[in-house]
N, C-alpha and C positions, 0 to 999 in steps of 0.2 A: 473643325478641321476636315467633315468630307469633303466641302464644297467648294474648298477653294483648290482641294486635288484633284475631284473631278471637273474642274475649268484648266484647271492644267492641262488634264486627258484630254480633255475635248481641244483645246488648244494648239493642242499635237496631232491631235487628230487629224483638223485644217489644215493646217500644213504641208501634216505628208500630201493628203487629195489637190492641195492645189496642185505642188509636185508633179501629181498622176498625170496633170489635165494637159501636160505636153508631152511631145514626143519629136524624138528624131528623121528628118524624110532626109530622104537621098534625094539631089535634085538635078532635073535630066541637062537643064540648060548651062554653059559653059558659066565659071563661077562671076566674071567680069559682069554678065545680064543678069545674073543672080540677085551681083548687091548692088547693080545699075538699077535693075528694077522694084524690086522689094526691101531695098534698105535695111536688111536684117539689122537688129543692134549687138549680135554674136551667130557665126556661125564652126561649122569644126570642115574643118580641113582634110582632107586625107590623102595625104602626098605622095606621089610614084615609093619612095619607097615604104610605104604599111603606114607609115605615123601618121598620128593622131594631133591637130594645130586645131587649137580653140580660140579665136578672136572675136573680140569685142570691138566696135563700131569700127565692123569692117569699113576699105577701102580700096580703090584702084587706081596705082601709081605707079605709071608707065607700065612698065612686063612685069609688075608683082602686087600682092594681093599683101595690103596692110595692114595692121589693125593692133588691139593689145591684147595679152599674155590675159590681163585677170580689169576687172569693170571699170573701168577709167578714172570715176571715184576712189580704188585704193590709190598710195601711193607708193605702194613697190610693183603697179603698174605701168613696164616697161611696154615700147615696140618693138614689134615682133614680124617680117614680115617675109613672104612663100611666094618664091619669081610663077609664075602663074603654067609653064611650060612644066612644074612639077607637081600642079594640079589635077590626083586623079578624079577626086569629086568633092564636093561640098554638100552640106547637111543644113536644112533651116531647119528651126523648129517650127511646130505644127500643134496646133490642141487636136490631143488625141479621143473618139468620140467615147470610146471606151471608160479612158482617164473621167473624161466629164460625167458621164455618166453615174460612175462612180463616187464621184463629187455628192452630184445631187442625193443622192440615194444616201452618204454619210453625212447629208448637210443637214437630208432632212429627221433620218435618227439619231443623230447627237441635238436635234433641236426639242424633239421627242424624249429624247435623254433626260434635256436640263427643267422640261417640263417637269419631268414624272419627280426627276430627285429637290424642283424647289417646289413645288406640291408635297411635300412628307412623303416620296416614295407611290408604289401603289401599297403599300399594306399596313394596317393602320395600327397596329399594339392599345 
């Protein structure tokens, strides 16, 4: 019973660490240039009213930045658009060096923990 619990905890730790590897970075280029150059899967848009909108599959159409509110595979993923004139800044995801380092350290610790647990532990009675 102890090994399945250890595996679930290990899987949970790995998922948390994978999430920590990405961080939002504010881009200095205008939104149309960011979308054309980087083709991001998703972006955060900071509107001039300070509202933040996250768009999946963003594209520039005319004078608007259009995308989906949720990942395209979700059935409730509706299209939405933000006027380019209303965009104060855009953010894209990037790998975080600190997060990646944490993932490597946590991964090594996880492998060591699983190896120790599989061998019967450190102390044998």
